N, C-alpha and C positions, 0 to 999 in steps of 0.2 A: 670192612671195605679195603682193598688191598689198592694203595693210591700210588700210581707212579708219576714219576717226574724227572725232570730232564736233567744230568748231567754235564750233557755237552750240548751245548745249541746251535749247530752247526745245516746248515744246509749241502750234506752228502747226497751226492746223485746216487749211490747205491753201496749204504755200509752193508757191514757184513762180518762175517767169521771171528768174532770174539773170542779170545782165550784168557784165563786169568794168569798172569805171571808172578806166582807168587816168592819168586829170590828179590824181584824189586816192588812188590807191592804196585802192581798197576794191570791195567785191561787192556790188551792188544785189539783191537781190531781195525778192519780195512774198510774203505770208499774203492768200491773196486771200479767203478765207471769214470773217479776221478785221481787215478795212479796214485792212491796215498796210504800210506799206515800210519795207523795211528797208537798215541800211548796215552793213555788216561789215567792220572793219579788221585785216585780220592780224596787224597790226606789235603792235598793242594789246591786240586779242582781244576789243575793243569793237564792240556790234551796236547799235546806236541805232535805235529804232523811231520810226514817225510813222503816227499814225491819221489816215487820209486820209478817215475816215465813210461809205466804199460799196465796193464790188467794187473788188478793181485787179488786174486781170488780167496786166499786165507794166510793167516801168520801162527805162529805158534812160538812159545820161546823155547830160547837153545841154552846158550852159556853168555854168563855177563850180558851185554851189549848186542850182542846178536839175536838174531832170529831166525826162523826158517820161514819162507815165505814162498806162496807156490805162484808164480806171474804167468804171463800170455805164455811166455815163453821156456816154462818149467821151472824145475824145483831149485831155489839159491839159499845160499847162507847172504842173508843182509846187515852190515852192521850202523843199530842205530846211532852211535856216536860218529862212526866217519863215513857213512854214505856208500863205506865199501860192499860190492855185494862179489860175491863167488857162483859161476853154475855147479850145478852138481848133475842136475841129470833133465833131458827132457824128455819123456814119452812119447810127445805127438811132434817132434819135429818136422813132420811131412800131414803135417794136418792145420795150416795157419789159418785157419778159421773157428779155431778151437780155442778156446778158456778154458784157464780153470777156474774153478766158482767156488770149493766148500772144501774144508779140511780140517783135522783135528790129530790128534797124536794116541794112539790107544797106552795101555799100564807098560808096555815096553820099552815105549821112546819112539816106536816107528809112527812114520806121518802117513796116514791116509788122507787122501784128497781125487777131488773129481772133476771132467770139462763135459762142457755145452756149447754147444755151437752158436755161434756172435748171428749166426742168419735162421736162427728158428729152424734150423734143421734136425728133426727130429732122430733118438738114438744115432747121434754123430757122436756123443762123447765116449769116456769110461771110466772108472773109479780105479784110482791106483794106491799100491805102499812101498815107500819111501822107505827102508831101512840103512841105519847106516852102515856102508860097507860091503852093500849089497846091489843086486839089482833091482832098479824098480820094478815091482811085481804087476801086472796086470790081472782084476780082481773082480771086476763084472764089467761086462761089456754090454754097449748098443743102450747107454743110457741117455736119457733125454739131457734132461737139467739135472745132473749131481749134486744134493744138495746134505741134508741134515745127518749127523753123526751122532752114536752115542752108543755105550757100554754098559749092560747090567753091572750093581756093582759088586757080583761076585765071578765076573769076566767070562759069563757061558753064553752070554747072546751079545751080538751085535745088531744094532738098530739102524734102518738108512733109506732116506726117502729120494727118490728121483721123484722130481716138483709134478709134473702131466699125470701122472697116475694115481693121482689124490691119494696114494697109500702109504704107509708107514710099514716096512718090510723088518723082520727081523732072521739073522742068519744063527746059526750056532756058530760059534769061535770058538777059536783055539787059541789062547793067548803065546803058548808058545812056541808054536809053528807062526803064527801070525795070519792063520788058512781061518777061510768061513765056507760054510754049506748048509745045504736044507732053508734055502730062502721062503720064508712063507710071510701074504700079509697079514699082518693084525690088526691094522686100524685103516678105516678107508673116511676121508673128511670128506664132512656134504660140500654139497657145491654153493651154497648159501657161506658157509664160513672159509670162501677164499681157497688158495690154494696151500699145500704143506711144503716147508722152506726150511728154516735152519732147526734144528736139534739139540737138546742137553737132555742129561739124566742125571736125577736129583738123587740124595742118598737113600731112601726109599726106595730106587728103581721106578720110579715113575718118567713117564716121559712131558717133558719139556715144548713142545712145536710153535714157532712162529707160523703164522698165517699171511701170506702175502693174497694182499685185497682182501684181505679180511680184517684188519686190524685189531690184532689180539695176541696174546700166545694161551694157550689151553694147555693143564696138563689131562694125562691119559696113564688107564692104566694097563699097561702091558699084556697080562694075563687074560685079564673079561677085555679088555678092548671099552672100558667105559670110561667117558668124560669125566673127569674129577672138579677140575676148575675153568675157572676162565677168567681172564685178565684183559681187562681192553686199555689199548693203545691207543694216542690222539694222531695216528698217524696211520693210511691205510695198509702201503706197503710194510709189512713187519720180517724183517729177513731171516734174525736169530736172536740165541740168548745162551747166558754163560753166564754161571755161579761164579761170584766172586766176593772180595772184599777178605778179611781176617779167618772170621768163620762161615768163609760162604754160606753166607745167609744172604747176600745181596744179588739178585737176579739181573742182570742188566741185557738190554736189549737193544738190537741196531733195526732202524729204520732206513726207506728210501724214497727219493723224490721222483724217480723218473718213472713214467706210466701212467701219470697223476695229470687229469685236467688244470690247467691256471685258474677256473674259478673255485676247484678242490684244495687247490693249495692256499688259495686265501683263506678258508675256514678252516685249514689245519697246517696252519705256518711251521708247525715244529715238525714236519714230515722230515726224515732225513737227518737227528738229531739222536743223541745216545741217551737212551731212558735207563731208570733204576727201580728198582720194585723188592719190599721185602715178600715173599710171598709165602711166608711161616715155617718152610723148609727148608735143610741145607744142600747144598750143590755134593758133587764130587769132584777131587781136585782137580786141575787141568793138567796133564802129563805135559815135560820137555820132550824136544827133540832128543834122542837119544840117550836119555837116562833109562836104561833098562830095570824095570821091577823098582823105581824110586818113587813115593807121591812127592811132591816138588812141592806140598804144602796138606 
């Protein structure tokens, strides 16, 4: 039995966007609605919290004390030591009712992150790709809730979730050019399991999907669409997951408190916390922004 444990007991409103910062041996994650970036150190058990002053959809490692964040107003560098932030680009300056939601870097250090409407407007968002020294590229349009991203270990495929579709989609992926093509739905998540949210891909190429309203993470075979494993989480709104730790054997799981009735929160008081489980497989390394072709761990 895979036992899920709490590592950061905190009432995050909308915990999301975890990424493993191997250079500093810590897990970066965000509370989107709390306007916070978190940095959890498994060695000490400490969770540092940084207030960025606006919605923050995702955070990825960059260099030293600097990270890259996808904020309500676009992409920024953010220095965890000084609090200094520097704007890089805002691809949706004209869409003030959208915010960034989830994102991560590919193996060439490009930051892929997508948007969604704050007013539940359907198909108002897009998926973007930020590459150092290049203009932001729009990769997918008419997205409702841009969410989970991941790549196959051989870099041939990119996986993507637009939550309301209940579908996990696969694109052919070209690492050299950073382009995607031939979108195909490969997994359809049943209604009783909630909505597919964040996602990660393990070292064996299997997909780990977080279930919003489903209280679990699941493991799927992208070739056969077979459900391989389910791990229950004592929080209904499971938002994302990421492998971390020295050997990438720990699966960190973010959760949320929003959208849960008060009486249910009494039954699941740790909703919003950061959880961890050893699922029995290793993950792939998180890639840092701008680190072309390098594994960061």
